Residue, then its C-alpha position, 0 to 999 in steps of 0.5 A: m544700443t550699448y556703446q562700443a569702445l572706439a577701439r573695437k569700433w574703428r578697428p581696421r576690417d580692411f587693409s586700406a583702413l590700416v594705419g603705419q603698416d604700409h610695408v606689411v600691407r603692400a607684400l600681403r596684398n602682392a601675395l593675395q593678388s597672386k595667389r603665391l599663398h606662404h603657409a604660416y605668418l610671423f607679425t612682430g611688434t609692440r602692442g596695438v599695432g596690429k598684429t591680430t587685426i591684420a590676421r583677421i584681414l588675412a582670413k577674410s580677404l582668404n575666405c571671402v566669397g564677395p556679395d554674390g557668393a562666387g568670389d574668390i581669393t582677394a585683397t579687398p576683401c567684401n566685408v558683406c558675405p557670410a564669412c567676412t562678417a562671420i568672423d569680424a562677430g568672431r564666429f566664424v568656425d574656420y578661423i580660430e583665435m588662440d591665445a599662448a599666454s593660458n593655452r600654453g601647454v602640450d596639451e592645447m597644442a595637442q588638441l588643436l594639431e588634431r583639430a587642424a587634421y580635418a578640411p574647413s566645414n565651409a570655407r577655402f581654407k581653416v585659419y589659426t590665429i595664435d596671439e603671444v605665441h611666444m608663451l608657448s612651453a619649449h615642449a609645445f613648440n617643438a609638437m607644431l613643429k612638423t605640423l608647421e613645416e608640412p600642413p594641409e593645403y587648406i591650413k594657414f597659420i597665422l603668429a603674432t608675438t611681442d617678443p620674436q627673440r624667445i620664439p625658437v629658430t625653428v619655427l622662426s624659419r618655417c614663417l614669413q617674418f612681418n615686423l609691424k612698426q610703431v605708428t608715429p605720432a602724426a598718423i596717430v593725430e591724423r586718425l583721431a581727428l578722423v575718428l572725433a569727426s564721424e563721432g560728431l565731435q572736435a579737438d583741437t591739435a595740441p590734445l590730440r598731439a599729447l595723446a599720441w606721444a602718451a601712446r608711444g605708437s599704439m594705436r590701440d591705446a590712442l583710441s583707448l585715451l581718445d575714449q578716457a579723454i572725451v569722458f574726462s572733458a565731457g565730450q570736448p577735449t581740451m588740451e588743459s583736460v587732456q594734461q590733467m588726466l594725462g598728469s603731465m604739464d603744459a609745455s610752457v612749465l617746461v620752456q620756464l624749467l629749462d630756462a632758468v636750469a639754464d640760467n641757473q636760477t636756483a630759486r626760479v627751478l624750485a618754485l616751479a617744482d612745487e607749483m607742480a607739487e601743488r598741482g598734483l603733477a606726475f613728477s615721473q612723467a615731468l621728468r619723461d616730458l622734460a626729456s622728450l623736451l631735450h630730445r627735440i632740441a638735440l634734433m633741431q641743433g643736429v639735424p634740423e632736417f628732422f625735426d617737426e614744425d609744431s607751434q612749440s618750435a619758437e621756444i625750443r629754437r630759443l633754447g638751443e641757441k641759449i643751451s649748447r648741444e653739450q649741455v643738452q646732452l647732459l641735460y637729458q642723460i640726468a633727466l633719464h637717471g633720474r627718472n629711473d631712480l626715482s623709485l629709490a628717493p625718499d619720496e618722488y619731490a625729493g627725488f625730481t627736485m633733486t635731479l633738478l638741483r644736479m641740473l644745475a649743479f652742471a649748468p654753465e653761469l651764462a652770466a660769466s660766459a658774457t664778461g669771460a668773452a668780452r674779455s678774452a676777446a681782448l686778451v687774443a687780440a693782443k697776444p694771438l696765438r700760433t696753431s702749429v703744433p711744437p716739436p716734441v718735447r725730449i725727456e732727456k734733457i735736463a729741466e734747468e736747461r729748457a727755456d720758458p715757452p713763448t706765447e707764440s708757441i704754445d698750441w693748447p688744443a695739442l698740449a692738453a691732448r699730450l697731458q698724462l690725464a685721466g678722467l674730468a681732469r682730461e675733459l677740464a684740459l680737453r674742453s678749456e680754450l687757452i686766454a692769456h700766456e705769459g712764461n710760467h702763467f696760464t689762464l684757461r677759459v672753462p666753459v662748465k663750473a663742475l669741471l672745477e671740482a674734485g681738485n680737477e684744477s690742481r691735477v691739470r697745474a701738476a700735468l703741465s708743471d710735469h710737461f714743462g719740467r718746472p711749476v706753473r701757475l693756473t688761473t681760470q675762468i667760467g665762460a663760453t669756450t669760442g672753439a679754440t679746444a682739444a673737445s673742438r678740435n677733434e670733433s673737427v678732426r671727427a667731421a672731416r672724416q666722415k665727409e671723406a668717407e661720405d664723399a668716398i661713397y659717393a664717388d663710388p661707381f656702383v652706389r652712383e649705377l644704384i643712385e643714377n638708374f634706381g633712383a637709390s639714396v645713401d643714409p649718411r647715418s649709415i657710413r662711418p669713417v675706416k680710420p679710428d677718430a683720433 
């Protein structure tokens, strides 16, 4: 028997076999059971999520006659009657699939509409499925408008597209639109495991998860990649063989890479890059995997309830404790920009290593952080700082009449926010922490060395001198801040306002009634404070 690709062999034949599209299946089943059938449906979504598959299942549901030939419209097609088997085989005369990419003109549309005038030959409904409908020309869309609005009672139109924005609104308004979601990696892994078991093969979860991530939400792509992995690994897909096939790297290498960046070990970072080059790994894929790892670290740090536990969870938690949230965001942006810039680099190796060197340039010196933290603790204990905001300085006073500001009166976060600074110099002031102040001598702890570059320190010194009306000495140390910064205060204010906004929503009588009577839930991410951030 001729081998059939897994993507075709395991194409769902009824609604129960569809993966990840429960919201669409529920609506269509209800419509079929109640016989509230619209004349035109539009399915949108990325490739390989089931648009044309749902169209075929819907066509079978409309025309199924059951095993005994006496059935009616159903939400569960029998798959054994002549109509079901003919639609599956692609030879049902009253089910017409048209690819709009190759039949996009007004002449092709006129021929289709001309055939639509004739009643079905051996079915309840004549079903037209137009795939990639957004490829139709403007004249073709105009030609189908009247028929799409008032078709004969025996005609059903099913449109499918990956780009609904290119469909005229006059067409959209005549259709029931269903947006198909990307299939989650977990659902893809479950489906791939079922396919392997049915094919008499075995594989661990790790290689299946790698295939699921590579598929990017497309079940068809996942099955095609599984087909390729089975051939590549001689019937036994392993993590190593899947990584070689995809050109991706082992997660442990990514962890080592981030560890080296966090520890500012330039030689170690470049050695890992050389090792990847020797193994022939794709640098674009490496940066994509690195960004994915940083995304998971950010989820663990910010919203742990959305963090999926797996074999890498322990390492991700360790990295999340080692690298600050700000640093994770910065490294993520560098990885994304580095991947976009690969095509502009002299070669991919140069582009990849330059991206890593850029990460190192912005990496905090953790060794200095440890010693700086201990030193600052002693200084702060000796000279505690008050958090009261000093009264605004009156500009009309001459500089000679101003007394040296006592240590106790300095509220550095408030002062840093008032300094006349912009750009990175302002970031330096907002993200630094005052650890000592004697007369006109200020000592600041800075979390990231890169903030001191390009003359930013001198700009802050000049701004302080302008503020106090006399020359000011400024000393900086590299180290982790303890939270007494303007940036952290602003974050605390934003968090407090966010909580006030959430509390106000939960306290609203109408919202409480919805929660109590209908089981509704509030998504905190959709709530924003009314007042703008400071």
